[in-house]
C-alpha positions as CSV (number, residue, x, y, z in Angstrom):
1,M,-59.8,58.5,-20.0
2,L,-61.5,59.3,-16.6
3,R,-60.6,61.7,-13.9
4,H,-59.7,60.1,-10.5
5,P,-61.1,61.8,-7.3
6,S,-57.4,62.7,-6.5
7,G,-57.3,64.9,-9.6
8,S,-55.2,62.4,-11.7
9,W,-56.3,61.5,-15.1
10,L,-56.7,57.7,-15.5
11,V,-55.6,56.3,-18.8
12,D,-56.8,53.0,-20.0
13,S,-54.1,51.0,-18.3
14,E,-54.9,52.7,-15.0
15,M,-58.6,52.0,-15.4
16,N,-57.8,48.4,-16.0
17,R,-55.5,48.4,-12.9
18,L,-58.3,49.8,-10.8
19,R,-60.7,47.2,-12.1
20,D,-58.2,44.5,-11.4
21,N,-57.5,45.8,-7.9
22,Q,-61.2,45.6,-7.2
23,K,-61.1,41.9,-8.3
24,G,-58.1,41.3,-6.1
25,I,-55.6,41.0,-9.0
26,R,-52.1,42.4,-8.2
27,M,-51.0,45.4,-10.3
28,A,-48.0,45.2,-12.6
29,E,-44.8,46.9,-11.4
30,N,-44.2,48.6,-14.7
31,E,-47.3,50.8,-14.9
32,V,-47.2,54.5,-15.5
33,T,-49.2,57.0,-13.5
34,I,-49.7,60.6,-14.8
35,T,-50.9,63.0,-12.1
36,V,-52.2,66.5,-13.0
37,R,-50.8,68.8,-10.3
38,P,-53.1,71.8,-9.5
39,N,-51.9,74.7,-11.5
40,G,-48.6,72.8,-12.0
41,P,-46.9,70.2,-14.1
42,F,-47.9,66.7,-15.2
43,R,-46.1,64.3,-12.8
44,V,-45.2,61.1,-14.7
45,E,-44.2,58.1,-12.5
46,G,-43.1,54.8,-13.9
47,P,-41.0,53.5,-16.8
48,I,-41.5,55.8,-19.8
49,K,-39.7,56.7,-23.0
50,L,-39.7,60.4,-23.8
51,V,-39.0,61.3,-27.4
52,D,-38.5,64.8,-28.8
53,S,-39.8,66.1,-32.1
54,N,-36.7,64.9,-33.9
55,G,-37.1,61.4,-32.6
56,Q,-34.3,61.6,-30.1
57,Q,-34.9,59.9,-26.8
58,W,-34.3,61.8,-23.5
59,D,-32.0,60.0,-21.1
60,L,-34.1,59.3,-18.0
61,T,-31.7,56.8,-16.5
62,G,-32.2,56.7,-12.7
63,K,-35.3,58.9,-12.8
64,P,-38.3,57.0,-11.5
65,A,-40.5,60.0,-12.1
66,V,-40.4,63.3,-14.0
67,S,-42.5,66.5,-14.0
68,L,-43.5,67.8,-17.4
69,C,-44.2,71.5,-18.0
70,R,-47.8,72.4,-18.6
71,C,-47.6,76.2,-18.4
72,G,-45.2,76.6,-21.4
73,A,-42.8,78.9,-19.6
74,S,-40.2,76.5,-18.3
75,T,-36.6,77.1,-19.4
76,K,-36.0,73.3,-19.1
77,K,-38.8,72.1,-21.4
78,P,-40.2,69.6,-21.6
79,F,-39.5,69.4,-17.9
80,C,-41.0,71.6,-15.3
81,D,-38.6,74.1,-13.6
82,G,-41.2,75.7,-11.2
83,T,-41.8,78.8,-13.3
84,H,-45.6,78.1,-13.2
85,S,-45.7,79.3,-9.6
86,K,-43.7,82.5,-10.5
87,I,-46.0,83.5,-13.4
88,G,-49.3,82.7,-11.7
89,F,-50.2,79.9,-14.1
90,Q,-53.8,78.8,-13.9
91,A,-54.6,75.5,-15.5
92,A,-57.5,75.3,-17.8
93,E,-59.7,73.3,-15.4
94,A,-59.0,75.9,-12.6
95,A,-59.6,78.8,-14.9
96,V,-62.8,77.4,-16.3
97,A,-64.1,76.7,-12.8
98,A,-63.3,80.2,-11.6
99,E,-65.0,81.7,-14.7
100,E,-68.1,79.6,-14.2
101,A,-68.3,80.6,-10.6
102,Q,-68.1,84.3,-11.5
103,K,-70.9,83.8,-14.1
104,Q,-73.1,82.3,-11.4
105,S,-72.5,85.1,-9.0
């Protein structure tokens, strides 16, 4: 996995898509993109199957994208309900960067 300059994490299929795009190969319509939102959720776009711990599949009919909770405080888990902004959630990468900046000061 690599980090894209936009902040998204690139999984193997995305790295292949980027390589193929550079070669002029058209990308598939059914690929999934996961974008890490700054201090927010994981935004998942594309056809996915989301299964809970009991093996039950969530019905995502008609949803081309979902936002998955990353702060742990959502009342609609596994989906984001915006609570991260109310509780001042700082994602690990943001918190680590702030701590490192303080150490260098």
